C-alpha positions in Angstrom: 140.5 65.2 70.1 137.8 66.0 73.3 134.2 65.6 72.3 132.0 67.4 74.3 128.8 65.6 75.9 125.6 67.7 75.7 122.8 67.0 78.4 119.7 66.0 77.5 117.5 68.8 77.2 114.3 69.3 80.0 111.4 68.2 79.1 109.0 71.8 77.7 105.8 69.1 75.8 102.8 70.4 77.4 100.4 67.0 78.6 97.3 69.2 77.4 96.1 67.5 74.1 93.1 69.4 73.5 90.3 71.4 74.3 86.5 69.3 75.0 83.0 70.8 75.4 81.8 70.2 79.0 78.3 69.7 77.3 78.5 67.6 74.5 82.4 66.1 74.5 83.5 67.4 71.3 86.7 68.0 70.8 89.1 70.7 69.4 93.0 71.7 69.0 94.6 73.8 71.3 93.5 77.4 70.4 92.0 80.5 71.7 88.5 79.1 72.1 86.4 79.3 75.0 82.9 78.1 73.3 81.6 74.8 71.7 80.8 75.6 67.9 78.2 72.2 68.2 76.4 73.5 71.2 78.0 76.8 72.6 79.2 74.8 75.7 81.9 75.7 77.7 85.4 74.2 76.5 88.0 73.1 78.9 91.3 72.0 78.8 91.7 67.9 78.2 94.7 66.1 79.1 97.4 62.7 78.3 96.6 60.6 80.6 99.4 58.4 79.8 101.7 62.2 80.0 100.1 63.0 83.9 100.5 59.4 85.3 104.5 59.6 84.7 104.3 62.5 86.7 105.9 61.7 90.5 105.7 63.5 93.7 109.7 63.5 93.5 109.5 65.5 90.4 107.1 68.3 91.6 108.9 68.2 94.8 111.9 69.4 93.5 110.4 71.7 91.5 110.0 75.5 91.9 108.5 77.0 95.2 105.9 78.4 92.9 102.7 77.1 90.9 105.2 75.9 88.5 106.4 72.6 90.1 103.3 71.5 89.0 103.8 72.6 85.6 103.6 69.0 84.1 99.7 68.8 85.0 99.0 72.0 83.8 98.7 73.2 79.9 101.1 75.6 79.6 104.6 77.1 81.1 106.6 73.7 80.6 109.5 75.7 79.4 110.4 78.5 82.2 111.4 80.9 79.3 107.9 81.3 78.2 106.3 81.7 81.0 104.4 85.0 81.9 104.3 85.1 85.7 104.6 86.9 89.3 105.7 83.0 90.6 102.3 82.7 92.9 101.2 80.2 94.8 103.1 77.9 97.8 100.8 80.3 100.0 100.6 79.1 103.8 97.9 76.4 105.0 97.2 77.9 108.4 96.1 76.2 111.2 93.0 77.4 113.1 92.2 75.7 116.1 91.0 79.0 118.2 88.1 79.1 115.1 87.5 75.6 115.1 86.8 75.8 119.1 84.3 79.0 118.5 82.6 77.3 115.6 82.3 73.8 117.4 84.4 71.7 115.5 86.4 69.2 116.7 88.4 68.2 113.3 91.2 69.8 112.4 90.9 73.3 110.8 92.8 74.6 108.1 92.5 78.2 106.3 94.3 78.0 102.6 95.4 81.3 103.0 96.0 83.1 99.3 95.9 86.1 100.0 99.8 86.0 100.4 100.2 85.8 96.7 102.1 88.3 94.7 98.8 90.9 94.0 97.5 89.5 97.0 94.2 87.1 95.4 93.9 83.9 94.3 93.9 85.3 90.6 97.8 85.2 90.2 97.8 81.4 89.7 94.8 81.5 86.7 96.5 84.5 85.5 100.2 83.2 85.0 98.8 80.2 83.8 96.8 82.1 80.9 99.1 84.8 79.7 101.5 82.1 79.4 98.9 80.2 77.3 98.0 83.6 75.3 102.1 84.4 74.8 102.6 80.6 73.0 99.0 81.8 71.4 101.0 84.6 69.6 99.2 87.8 71.7 100.3 91.1 72.4 98.2 92.8 74.6 96.8 91.3 77.9 93.3 91.9 79.2 89.9 91.0 81.2 86.7 91.8 82.5 87.1 91.7 86.3 84.9 92.3 89.5 89.0 93.3 90.9 91.2 90.9 92.0 92.0 90.0 88.2 92.5 93.5 86.8 95.3 93.7 89.5 96.9 90.5 88.9 96.4 91.3 84.7 97.6 94.6 85.2 100.7 93.6 87.4 102.1 90.2 85.4 101.4 92.4 81.9 104.0 95.0 83.7 106.2 92.2 84.6 106.0 91.3 80.9 106.7 94.6 79.1 102.7 93.8 77.6 100.8 96.3 77.1 97.2 95.7 79.0 93.7 96.8 79.0 91.7 95.9 81.8 87.3 96.3 82.4 86.1 96.8 85.7 82.7 97.8 86.9 82.8 101.6 87.5 81.4 101.4 91.6 84.1 98.8 92.5 86.4 99.0 95.9 88.6 102.1 95.7 91.3 100.1 96.6 91.5 97.4 93.8 90.9 100.5 91.6 94.3 102.1 92.4 96.2 98.5 92.8 95.0 98.1 89.4 95.7 101.7 87.6 99.5 101.8 89.3 101.0 99.4 86.9 100.6 102.2 84.7 98.2 100.2 81.7 94.5 101.3 80.3 92.0 100.8 83.1 88.3 101.0 81.8 85.8 101.5 84.2 82.1 100.9 83.1 78.8 102.5 84.1 77.0 98.9 85.0 77.5 95.5 86.3 80.2 93.1 86.1 77.8 91.1 84.0 77.5 94.2 81.5 81.7 94.2 81.9 82.1 91.3 80.9 79.0 91.2 77.8 81.2 93.6 76.5 84.5 91.9 76.7 82.8 89.1 74.9 81.7 91.1 71.9 85.1 93.4 71.6 87.1 90.0 71.8 85.0 89.6 68.2 86.2 92.8 66.8 89.5 93.9 64.5 90.7 96.0 66.8 91.2 93.2 69.5 92.0 90.3 67.5 95.6 90.4 69.3 94.3 90.9 72.5 94.0 87.9 75.4 91.0 88.3 77.6 91.9 86.0 80.1 88.7 85.0 80.7 87.2 85.2 77.3 89.5 83.6 74.5 91.6 82.5 76.6 89.3 81.3 79.7 90.2 77.2 79.2 93.5 77.9 80.0 92.7 80.6 83.0 90.7 78.0 84.7 93.0 75.2 85.2 94.9 77.4 86.9 92.6 77.7 89.7 93.7 73.5 90.3 96.7 74.6 91.7 94.8 75.5 94.8 93.7 71.9 94.7 97.3 70.5 94.3 98.8 72.5 97.1 96.8 71.7 99.5 97.1 67.9 99.1 100.6 68.4 99.2 100.5 70.3 102.3 98.5 68.3 104.0 101.5 65.2 103.2 99.7 63.9 100.1 96.0 63.1 100.9 92.8 65.2 100.1 91.0 66.7 102.6 87.6 65.4 104.0 86.1 68.6 103.7 86.6 72.5 101.5 84.7 75.0 101.9 85.3 77.4 98.6 83.5 80.8 98.0 81.5 81.0 94.4 81.2 84.2 92.4 81.7 82.3 88.4 81.6 78.5 90.2 84.6 77.7 88.0 87.2 77.7 91.5 85.0 75.1 93.4 84.8 72.9 90.2 88.8 73.0 89.4 89.5 72.6 93.4 87.4 69.3 92.8 88.8 68.0 89.6 92.8 68.9 90.8 91.8 66.4 93.8 90.3 63.3 91.2 93.0 63.9 88.6 96.0 63.5 92.3 93.9 60.3 93.5 93.5 59.3 89.5 97.2 59.2 88.9 98.1 57.9 92.2 99.7 61.2 93.8 97.3 61.8 96.6 95.2 59.7 98.7 91.9 60.4 99.1 90.3 60.4 102.7 87.7 57.1 103.7 84.3 58.0 101.6 85.9 60.9 99.3 85.8 64.5 99.8 83.1 66.6 100.1 82.7 69.8 98.8 81.2 73.5 99.9 79.9 76.8 98.4 79.9 79.8 99.4 78.0 82.7 98.3 77.2 86.2 99.4 73.2 87.2 99.9 73.9 89.8 97.4 74.2 87.5 94.7 73.5 83.5 95.1 72.0 82.4 92.2 74.1 78.8 92.2 73.1 78.6 96.5 69.7 79.6 95.5 69.4 76.9 92.5 71.0 74.2 94.8 68.5 75.2 97.5 65.5 74.9 95.0 66.9 71.3 93.7 67.6 72.6 90.0 70.1 73.4 87.6 69.2 75.9 86.1 70.8 79.1 87.4 68.7 82.4 87.4 70.2 85.7 87.0 70.4 88.2 89.6 70.9 91.8 89.7 74.1 91.6 92.2 73.9 93.7 95.2 76.1 94.0 98.7 79.7 94.3 100.0 81.2 91.1 98.2 81.9 92.8 95.1 84.3 90.1 93.8 81.7 87.4 94.2 79.3 89.8 92.3 78.7 87.1 89.1 75.2 87.5 88.7 75.2 85.4 85.5 77.5 82.4 86.8 79.0 80.5 83.6 80.1 77.7 85.3 77.4 77.4 88.1 75.7 74.6 87.2 79.2 72.5 87.0 79.7 73.6 90.5 76.2 72.4 91.6 77.3 68.9 90.1 80.4 68.4 92.0 78.5 69.5 95.0 75.7 67.4 94.7 78.7 64.3 93.6 80.5 64.9 96.9 77.6 64.8 98.8 78.3 68.5 99.9 76.1 72.2 100.0 76.1 75.6 99.4 74.7 78.5 101.8 74.9 82.6 102.0 75.7 85.0 104.1 74.1 88.4 104.5 76.6 91.7 104.5 76.3 91.5 108.1 77.4 88.1 108.6 80.2 88.8 106.3 81.5 91.5 107.9 81.1 89.3 110.9 82.9 86.5 109.4 86.0 89.1 108.6 86.8 89.8 112.0 86.2 86.4 113.5 88.8 84.9 111.2 91.0 87.7 112.1 90.4 87.3 115.7 91.3 83.8 115.9 94.0 83.0 113.0 95.9 86.8 112.2 94.4 86.2 108.6 92.9 90.0 107.4 90.5 88.5 104.5 88.4 90.6 102.1 84.3 90.3 101.8 85.1 86.8 100.2 87.1 85.3 102.8 84.1 86.9 105.5 81.6 85.5 103.4 83.3 81.7 103.1 84.0 82.1 107.2 79.9 83.1 107.8 79.1 80.0 105.3 81.2 77.7 107.6 79.5 78.9 110.4 76.3 77.8 109.2 76.9 74.6 107.2 78.4 73.9 111.0 75.1 75.3 112.7 72.9 73.4 109.8 74.5 70.0 110.4 75.4 69.9 106.9 78.7 70.2 107.6 80.5 67.5 109.9 82.4 68.8 112.6 84.6 66.0 113.5 86.2 66.1 109.8 89.2 67.5 108.8 88.2 70.6 106.4 89.9 73.2 104.5 88.2 76.8 103.8 89.4 79.0 101.2 90.7 82.4 101.9 90.9 83.9 98.3 91.7 87.9 98.7 93.4 90.3 101.2 91.5 92.5 103.1 93.6 95.6 102.9 91.7 95.4 99.3 88.3 96.0 101.0 88.8 98.6 104.1 85.4 100.2 103.4 83.6 97.1 104.0 84.7 97.4 107.8 85.9 100.2 108.4 82.7 102.1 110.6 83.4 98.9 113.0 87.1 98.9 113.7 89.0 101.5 115.3 91.4 102.8 118.6 89.7 100.9 121.5 91.0 103.6 123.6 92.0 107.3 123.2 94.0 108.5 125.9 96.4 111.5 126.4 100.5 110.4 126.5 100.9 110.2 130.1 100.6 107.6 132.6 97.5 109.7 134.1 95.6 109.4 130.8 96.4 105.7 131.0 95.5 104.9 134.4 92.4 107.0 133.7 91.1 104.5 130.8 92.1 101.6 132.7 95.2 100.5 131.2 97.3 100.1 134.5 94.6 98.6 136.9 
């Protein structure tokens, strides 16, 4: 009689043990909950440290060529069959020697170019994790409040998964981001107000009976959503040979991306997967002058974030009441970093400078980050001799209006050698 040997099943359990309040430390089970019932503080995912400690470099390196190679470090998606995903991640880490030379940096400069994700922004990372968790929690419709990139990603993920979506945006969003959301066929609701107005409405809708089966990725499943940002930290460390860069410059809207990259670095070092630089790493934040409440609070030496009404061209960073602002300030202070902001003209110049020196065309958020990098070097806040990674979070084709009036043909000629000669193209 022939016996059949069954291979052991792959591990599909989450290393997450629950949710914990970032303010008072109260713990809750893993659920669709984003605020503490005790103090109304924000919740984040807490992990079983022993489970994280079992993860190896070899296990990660043998994984898929996307964010799910880090599944053993994430709160959801350990079983590939449960994932709601476009398989983002493993985006290029671009060496930028020409940009470094122009800015006076002598250390290695890298651009982490997340415009190469499926919907051309880092939001594909957070949406893949959030919607995978949402599916596991039983939600049957996907939603978000968005300044554009998140709406693109939620609509695309929902289309891929065959799940209905309804996303909410400010009515004055860049046309490119409206089109690249609407094309996926879900419901797209434009609100006559700012992003903060949109977010406030979504926070009210999530409490209604009509939306009880709807997962708002940045409201009721926000703790899972935020964890997706950690993969930007994991990837940079792995791409650098499992070491943490000395300095990182990160754009800030809510401030959550900055806190999660810092958290990713800490986790990797604590469980022995990556080496920290001598003296640790330093975190820097970048905002636009039109919406800079986190940076202003740091400059004023306070933890209190005063909400603002956003203006300016960097609409993807226009969150006037940033939920993670105090935690971003804490991370910057703890690591000895700084924050600064750039005006619209500086942002445009940042976009053009990055494109001209690296071949990377960034949206306005990336232009903001490069402009702030320049200021940090000039002010002496950032050490020009240390290795630095700058995060570009989105694709310039989404915000063409920001620089369309400043770039174009350098010559206009008739289709003849004479025309070329008269224009100086033939000497």
